[in-house]
N, C-alpha and C positions, 0 to 999 in steps of 0.2 A: 421459521424452524428454531425448534429450542433447543442450543448445544448448551443449555446449562451443566444438564446432567457429568458430563464429558470433559470440564471443568476441573484443571487440579491446583492450577495458581492464577492469581490476579498480579505482575507487577505495575504498580500504580504510577505514573511520574506527576511533575512537576504540573498546575494550569498554572501556562503563562500566555496561552495562544498558542504553543507550537509543540503540542503535546501529543497527535498524531506521528509525528518526522521522530519526536522524542523515544516515544514505544516503538517504532520502528528500529530506532538504533540500538534500541535496550533486546528489541527479538536479534538482532545481528550480534550482539556478544559485545556489543561497547557501552560508554557511561550514555547515560542520556544527554550530556553536556554535548558531545555530538553529533549533535538536532543539525547544523548548521552546514557542516560536511556531507550530513546523505543530501539536504537542502539540492548545494554547490553540485553533488553529484546526480540527483535529477533536474535539473537544472544542464547539466552537459548532455545525458541523454535526449532531452528534448531538442538542444539546437543540434546535434550529432545528427539527429532524426528528424528534421522538425518535419519535413516533407511527410511522412508518416504518418506522425500525431497530426497534423493539417486535418487530414483524411477522418480521424477520429475527432476531434475536437471544435472540427470544423471554426464556426465562429469564435469559439473561445477559448482561439489555441492561444492568444495574447495574454487574455486574462489566465490562462494558466501559469504561463512565460514569468507575467509579475509577479502572482503566488512564490514560484520558485525563485524566485527574486530576493523578494519584499522579507523582511530579519526575524520577521512575526506573523505566523498565520493565526489567523484570530475569528473567522467563522469556520464553520465546516458542511455541511452538505446537508439539504434538508431531508433527503434520503438517509435510512439507515438502515436500510433491509439485506441483511447478511448477501454475500456474494462470495463466491471462489472466481478467482482468477489470477493469470498463469503470465510467464514471460512472453509478451508479444515476437519477438523476432529470433530468438532462438530458443532450443529445446533442454532440454536434460542432459543429455549427452552432450553439450558446451559447457558443464558447471561439474565443476570438481566433486565440490558439498553442496548440498541440499539438504532445502527443511523449510515443513511450513509457517509461516508466518502466520499469528493471528490477532490482528488491532480490531476491539471491538469499541463500540460505539455505547457510555456508558450513562452521560447524563450532561444535557448544556454546555454538547461541544466537546465533551469529550471525550476520551482515546483513553485507552488502555490498552499493555499487553497481555495476552492470556495465552497458557498453559494448558491443551486439550490433554486429556486420553489418548495414549497407540490408538485406538479404536472410533476416535470420531466420526461424525457421521460432517458430512460438507456441503453447504450451502449449495445455490444451484451457480453453474458457471457462468459471468456476467456476459450478456450476449454481444458488447462487443468487444470480444475476447474471440467468440466465435467468429464473428465476420471479421477482423482484421488482426489477423494470427496469419505467421509465415505457414508455409505446410512445415519447415527445418520445427516452428514448438509446437506441432500438433500431432511430432509424433513419440 
């Protein structure tokens, strides 16, 4: 899927190993320096729902925990197909304010925040979400 025609803005973040989390922080309206807090919140989410995430990550859950506990993310996944993912446990009815967040892989393990036009296409939904989501999040 080519979403390039829908891009209205790209916010590049510093390249030092945590650019994906920095891009998430910027997408949420924080400074890119807020990335450590984002990692902490991800880690807390993982720990609070360990059993649920263990079903998704199988043998890799300890690696996921380690990567969230680590102070620098220095690698990116090998596969960078565009995909859409949603909350696993909560639905939009649980969130007072929601919006799309688009993080794009651009080169050599670097991620950026991307703004898209309102009428943008959506990539395929992650199959893991379809398989592991709660009924509430599907509504």
